[in-house]
N, C-alpha and C positions, 0 to 999 in steps of 0.2 A: 709830155706825151703820156697817153693812158697806158701804153705798153710797158711803162715803168712801174705800173701798179700791180699789186698782187691779185691775181684772179683765182677764185676758189669756187668750184662747183660742189654743191651739197646735194646728196641723194637720199631723201626720206624713203626708206625701203621697208616693205612688209611682204614677204613671200614673192620676191622679185627674181628668183633664180632663173626663170625661164627667159627673162627679157633683159637682164642686167648686161650681158655681154654685147648685145645689139645696141643698147643705149650708149654704153661706154665707148664702143667703136666709133661713134660719130662725134664724140666730144673733140673740139679743135684744140689739140694739145700744143700747137704752135702758139697759142694764146693763153690756155689755161695752165696755171701753175700747180694746183693741188685739187684733189678730189677727196671729199669726206663722205663716207656712207654711214647713215644712221639706220641700224637694224632694230626694229621695234618688236623684238622677240619672235622672229620669223619661225615657222615650223618646217621650212624647206631648207635648201642649201645656199641661201642668199649669201651668208658670210663666207662660206667656202669659195663660192664663185668670185666674190670680191677679192679674196686673197689671191686666187689663181690669176686674176686680171692685174694684180700688182697694186691694188689700192692700199696705200699706206695708212690712211687714217680711217678707222672704223670705230664708231660709237655704238656700243651694244647695250640695249636695255635688258635687264633680267626678268622683266614681265612686260606685257603689252600695255603700254601707257597711252597710246593714241597718236593720231596723225599730227595733231598740234604739239604734243609733247615731244615728238621726234624732231620736229622743226626747232623747237626751243633748244634741244641738246645740240643740234647741228649748227645753229647760228652762234651759240656760245662757243662751240669748238672753232668755228671759222674766225671769230673775232679773237680768240685766244692765239691763233697762229698769224695774226696781223693781216687778215684779208682786207684788201681795199674794195673790191667788188665781189659780191657773193651772188651766185646764180643758183636758185633752187629749181632742180629738175627732177621730175618723177622718173624713176628707173624702169617703169613699165612700158617705155617706148610709145606712149600715147602722144608725146610731143617730140619733135625732132631736135636733137642737140645742135643741129647745123645753124640755128638762129642765134646761138650764143655769141658769135662774132658781132652781129648787128646790135644785139642788146648791150654788149660790153662797150662798143664804140659809142653808143648814145649816152652811156653813163660816164665812160672814161673821159669824154670831152666835156662833161658837165652840162650837157644839154638837158638831161633829166636826172633826177635822183633815183628814180624807180622806172623800170620798164617791164611791161606785162606782155606775155605772148597771148594774144587774143584769138580765140577760135571763131569769134563772131564777125570780126572784120573780114569782109569778102564772104564767100559762100562755102568755105571749107568744112564747116562743122557738120552739116547734113551729108555733104558728100563723103566725109570721113566716117560716117556711120553713127553720128550722135542720134540717139533715140528722139524721135519728134516731140515726145512729151517733155523731155529734158530741154530741148531747144526752146519750146514755148515757155516753159517755167523760167529758163534763163532770161529770155527777153522781158518777161513781165517783172521778174525780180529786179533786173538791172534798171528798168525804167523807174520803178519805185525807189530804188536806192539813190539814183541820180537825183530825184526830187528831194529826198529827205536829207542827204548829206551835202546837197548843193554843189555837185560835181558833174562831170560828163565823161563816162567811160563806156566802152562798148560792152564790157562784161566785168563782173567782180568775182567770177568764180573759176578763173583759170588757175592751174597748178604750176604754171611756168612763169617765173618771176626773177628779176635781177634787181639787186639793191646796192647802193653805195653804202660803205660801212657807217657813214654818218647817220643814216636812216635807222639802222639796227641799234646803234649806240644811243639813239635818242628816244625811240618809242619804247613803251613799257610792255614788250611782248610777253614777258614772264607772267603778267597778270591775266593772259588770255586763256581761252578755253583749251583743253587738251585734245579735243577731237576736231572735226572738219570745220567747224565754225571759226577756228583759229584764223584761217586765211582772210575771212571777211572782217574780223576784228583788226588785223594788221592793216588792211587797206583803210579802214575807218580812222585808225590812229595816224596813218600816213597823211590822209586828207586833212584831218584835224590839225596836224603839225605844219600844214602848208608846204609839203615837199612836192616837187614837180614830178608828174607821172606821165610817161609816154607808153605807147602801145605799138606792137608790130603784129601784123597778120601772121597767124600761125595755123597750119593745117593740124588736125588732130585725128588720131586713128583709134577707132573702137573695135576690139577683137577680144577673143576669149580670155587671153592672158592679161589684158589691160585692166587696171583696177577700176572699180565702179562701185556705187552704192545702190541698194535696191530701192523700190518705191517707198517703202515705209521710212527708211532712213532719209530718203530725199525729201519727204514731207517734213520730217523733223528738222532737217537742215534748212529748208525754206523758211520755216517759222523762226528758226534761230537767226537767220539773215535779217528777217524783218525786225526782230527784236534789236539787233545790233544797230540797224539804221535808225530806228525810233530813238534809241538811247543817244545816238550821235546827234540827232536833231535836237533833243532836249538839252544835251550838253552844250551845243552851239548857242542855244537860246539862254544858257545860264540857269536853267530850271533844275538841273542835276549837276553833281560834281563827282565824277567817277575816277577811281584811281588808275584805271587803264589808260586815261588820257593824260596823266601826269608824265612828265618826261623823266627818263632814267637819270640818276645822279652818279 
């Protein structure tokens, strides 16, 4: 039974003091065993709020290293405490923790190795306030990525993901970018390693406290996504050999 497995939620946080309690309150602790918060040198009271909530595992960076670097620290910490299933959840309450049960069930029964919370399945993204330009960019990038990496996902850009420990022990995520492109590199590695990916429809909420990147960084992110997909395509054809696609030893 998957309930015998250790379920760990990891929270990559940066200035999440205003939304952390709301996120934490919806985590299904009848299922989740541990929560790890990664603080990427926040300038607010994120760490203090985490301690008030009773979060025992807090990984603190003594400088701002980036979203991807925060995830690296969190996954290393989760594997160090023998997590079987790891859920990466943003603590800004853009995604509801109530879907953790469904995501864990899908992995716990080994139907899938990875489960993504998709904002695009259904019509929840625009209703939740996703800016139209981001929605259009998401659709165009996803169509291009599906073609280049020879897969079929509704989106590659969600920040709500669950992994079986075997996935994180296999892919070479330490070689990845330290910023937002990290998420796309992880999916590229997972697809290249032929792990099974499932998706669940997930409403997303856009409001002032929710984290987001501006148009300039969005353009940089989009170009980075295309670069990752092109390199994946070339790797698949054997035209390049990149260390990021080597398995961890």
